[in-house]
C-alpha positions in Angstrom: 133.0 96.7 95.2 131.6 99.3 92.6 133.7 97.5 90.0 131.7 94.4 90.6 128.6 96.1 89.8 130.0 96.9 86.4 131.2 93.3 85.9 127.8 91.8 87.0 125.8 94.2 84.8 128.1 93.3 81.8 127.6 89.6 82.3 123.8 90.1 82.5 123.8 92.3 79.3 125.8 89.8 77.4 123.8 86.8 78.5 120.5 88.5 77.6 121.9 89.6 74.2 123.3 86.1 73.5 119.9 84.4 74.3 118.1 87.0 72.1 120.5 86.4 69.2 120.3 82.6 69.5 116.5 82.6 69.8 116.2 84.8 66.6 118.7 82.8 64.7 116.7 79.7 65.0 113.3 81.1 64.1 111.6 79.1 61.3 109.9 80.5 58.4 106.5 79.4 59.6 106.5 80.9 63.1 103.7 83.5 63.6 105.1 86.8 64.6 105.3 88.3 67.2 106.9 85.5 69.2 105.8 85.8 72.8 108.6 86.9 74.9 111.0 88.1 72.1 110.1 91.8 72.2 110.4 92.1 76.0 113.7 90.3 75.9 114.9 92.9 73.3 113.9 95.7 75.8 115.6 93.8 78.6 118.9 93.8 76.7 118.5 97.6 76.1 117.9 98.1 79.9 120.9 96.0 80.9 123.1 97.7 78.5 122.2 101.1 80.0 122.4 99.7 83.5 126.1 98.8 82.7 126.7 102.4 81.6 125.2 103.6 85.0 127.4 101.1 86.9 130.5 102.5 84.9 129.6 106.1 85.9 129.2 105.2 89.6 132.6 103.3 89.4 134.3 106.2 87.8 132.9 108.5 90.4 133.9 106.2 93.3 137.4 105.8 91.6 138.0 109.5 91.3 136.1 111.0 94.3 135.7 108.1 96.7 131.9 108.6 96.9 131.2 105.2 98.4 132.2 103.7 101.7 134.8 100.8 101.9 133.1 97.4 102.1 135.4 96.0 104.7 139.1 95.1 105.0 140.3 92.7 102.3 142.8 91.2 104.7 140.2 90.6 107.4 140.1 86.9 106.5 143.7 86.6 107.7 143.0 87.9 111.3 143.7 85.7 114.3 141.2 84.1 116.5 141.6 83.7 120.3 141.3 80.1 121.4 139.0 79.3 124.4 141.6 76.8 125.5 144.5 77.9 127.7 147.7 78.7 125.8 148.7 81.2 123.2 146.2 82.2 120.5 146.5 80.3 117.3 146.0 82.0 113.9 142.8 81.1 112.1 143.8 80.3 108.5 140.4 80.3 107.0 140.3 79.8 103.2 139.0 83.0 101.4 135.4 82.8 100.1 134.7 82.2 96.4 133.7 85.8 96.0 137.0 87.1 97.4 139.0 84.7 95.3 137.1 86.0 92.2 137.7 89.6 93.3 141.4 89.0 93.6 141.8 87.7 90.1 143.6 89.9 87.7 140.9 90.9 85.2 143.2 93.4 83.4 145.6 90.7 82.2 146.3 90.4 78.4 144.7 87.0 78.1 141.5 88.2 79.8 141.2 91.3 77.8 141.4 89.2 74.5 139.1 86.6 75.8 136.5 89.2 76.5 137.0 90.8 73.2 136.6 87.4 71.5 133.4 86.8 73.3 132.1 90.1 72.0 133.0 89.4 68.5 131.3 85.9 68.7 128.0 87.7 69.8 128.4 90.2 66.9 128.8 87.4 64.4 125.7 85.6 66.0 123.5 88.8 65.8 124.3 89.1 62.0 123.3 85.5 61.5 120.0 86.3 63.3 119.5 89.2 60.9 120.0 86.9 58.0 117.5 84.6 59.5 114.8 87.4 59.5 115.5 88.4 56.0 115.3 84.7 54.8 112.3 83.5 56.9 109.7 86.3 56.9 108.9 88.0 53.6 105.7 89.9 52.8 103.0 91.0 55.2 100.6 88.8 53.1 102.6 85.7 53.8 102.7 86.6 57.6 98.9 87.0 57.6 98.6 83.6 56.1 101.0 82.1 58.6 99.2 83.6 61.5 95.8 82.3 60.2 97.2 78.7 60.0 98.8 78.5 56.5 98.5 75.2 54.5 100.2 74.0 51.3 98.2 72.2 48.6 97.9 71.7 44.8 95.0 73.7 43.3 93.4 73.8 39.9 93.0 76.9 37.8 89.4 77.7 36.9 89.7 81.3 35.7 92.6 83.5 34.4 92.6 87.3 34.3 95.1 90.1 33.6 98.0 88.0 32.3 101.3 89.9 32.0 104.7 88.5 30.7 107.9 88.6 32.8 110.9 89.4 30.7 114.7 89.5 31.3 117.3 92.0 30.0 117.3 90.1 26.7 113.6 90.6 26.3 113.1 86.8 26.8 110.0 85.7 28.5 110.9 84.2 31.9 107.4 83.8 33.3 103.9 85.1 33.9 102.0 87.2 36.3 98.2 86.9 36.5 95.1 87.0 38.6 93.9 83.5 39.1 90.7 81.9 40.5 91.6 78.4 41.9 89.7 75.4 43.2 91.3 73.7 46.1 90.6 70.0 47.1 87.2 70.1 48.8 85.8 72.4 46.1 86.4 75.8 47.7 87.5 78.6 45.5 90.3 81.1 46.2 91.3 84.2 44.3 95.0 85.0 43.8 95.7 88.6 42.9 99.4 88.3 41.9 100.3 84.7 40.9 103.6 84.0 39.4 104.0 80.9 37.1 106.6 79.7 34.8 104.3 78.6 32.1 101.3 80.6 30.8 98.4 79.7 33.1 95.2 78.4 31.7 92.0 76.8 33.0 92.8 73.3 34.1 96.4 74.1 35.0 97.5 72.9 38.4 99.7 75.1 40.7 101.1 74.9 44.1 99.2 77.2 46.6 99.9 78.5 50.0 96.7 79.5 51.7 94.8 79.5 55.0 91.9 77.1 55.1 90.3 79.0 58.0 90.6 82.4 56.2 90.1 81.8 52.4 89.2 85.5 52.1 92.9 86.2 52.5 93.7 84.6 49.2 97.0 82.9 48.9 100.4 82.8 47.3 101.2 81.2 44.0 104.9 81.6 43.2 106.6 78.9 41.2 110.2 78.4 42.0 109.7 79.2 45.7 109.6 76.6 48.4 106.1 77.4 49.9 106.3 74.4 52.3 109.0 76.2 54.4 106.3 78.6 55.7 104.7 75.5 57.4 107.8 74.9 59.5 107.4 76.0 63.1 110.2 74.1 64.7 113.0 76.2 66.1 116.4 75.2 64.9 119.8 76.7 63.6 120.5 75.6 59.9 123.6 75.5 57.9 122.1 77.9 55.4 121.3 80.3 58.2 124.9 80.1 59.5 126.1 81.2 56.1 125.0 84.7 56.9 127.8 84.7 59.5 130.6 84.2 57.0 131.1 87.9 56.2 131.3 89.1 59.9 133.6 86.1 60.7 135.9 87.0 57.8 135.9 90.7 59.1 136.8 89.5 62.5 139.6 87.3 61.3 141.1 89.7 58.7 140.3 93.1 60.2 139.3 93.2 63.9 141.7 90.5 65.2 144.9 91.7 63.7 144.1 95.3 64.7 143.3 94.3 68.2 146.7 92.3 68.4 148.5 95.3 67.2 146.9 97.5 69.7 147.9 97.8 73.4 145.8 95.6 75.6 145.7 98.4 78.1 144.0 100.6 75.5 141.3 98.0 74.9 140.9 97.7 78.8 140.6 101.5 79.1 138.0 101.6 76.3 136.0 98.9 78.0 135.9 100.8 81.2 135.4 104.3 79.8 131.9 105.7 80.6 132.0 107.9 77.6 133.0 105.2 75.1 130.5 102.7 76.5 127.7 105.4 76.5 128.4 105.6 72.7 128.3 101.9 72.4 125.0 101.6 74.4 123.5 104.3 72.1 124.5 102.3 69.1 123.3 99.0 70.4 120.0 100.7 71.4 119.7 102.1 67.8 120.5 98.6 66.4 117.7 97.0 68.5 115.3 99.6 67.4 115.9 99.0 63.8 115.4 95.2 64.4 112.4 95.7 66.6 109.8 95.7 63.7 111.2 92.3 62.7 110.8 91.0 66.2 107.3 92.2 66.5 106.3 91.3 63.0 105.3 94.8 62.0 107.9 95.4 59.4 107.3 96.2 55.7 108.8 94.3 52.8 112.5 94.6 52.0 115.8 93.9 53.8 117.3 97.3 53.6 116.8 98.1 57.3 118.4 94.7 58.3 121.3 95.4 56.1 121.9 98.9 57.6 121.6 97.5 61.0 124.1 94.7 60.4 126.6 97.1 58.7 126.3 99.6 61.6 127.0 97.0 64.2 130.1 95.7 62.3 131.3 99.2 61.8 131.0 99.9 65.6 133.1 96.8 66.6 135.6 97.4 63.8 136.2 101.0 65.1 136.9 99.7 68.6 140.3 98.0 67.9 141.2 100.7 65.4 140.7 103.4 67.9 142.7 101.4 70.5 145.5 101.2 67.9 145.6 104.9 67.4 145.7 105.8 71.2 
């Protein structure tokens, strides 16, 4: 029975992680962070992963020392019943329960081991796609503050230009301009933009695209020509093809590295690894570290830059590349 505690905790941890990854993958650029329920779900995943480690330790102790009592005779369903009618007793051939039929299934078979491994790889790919979604959807703290205040997109008119700086490429060619702009929005209200980026030299009377918060004009706004500002108005959850593109690299690694290595390894080695309390403690610690790195993005408290996301994704891939490699070497 202790083995079933391990299986049930594994299913719960996998299901919670899959829901978290799917949820994060479909987050739109305009969703105000933190999303209610997202951070508690991340902590739930951490708790369930460590619950599985605890269940593995209990199973190992029971398997080696017999710490737990037996939960009944597995052959009890075959016992005979005495008939109330006269005559010899007739055997009661009762069909075993669903739980007993599931318990009798051979979960150490080679097809099962590789099915389980494939499901884990699928979840890893989905997790990397979710990381790509965060790096694509949520940029600066300023944009997030505008989104939380109810961002809107409009065309504004330049009324004042200050501190113009040219942007140049490696060949010293002018590629754009940075400036401080005072803009007039439809309705006559003025908004000051500290770091506006335009392709042409701005001057009074020019018209630019503006992302701002009508309820909080003191936050300023964003002027960045060449950037799709309207995407920050999208609050509809959905997985996009561009978002799935972030899964191409991990999928390629699965097909060219993890899968051939796992096939070359002994299925028994993969099975032992999956049921090793020590190995799974290392995995639980790595997954916890991964979620801690991602937690600022789930809660909307992260600073600019995707370096943390890249490190988290590479660490996760390295962990699951090492699994079949280690199984191959044992």
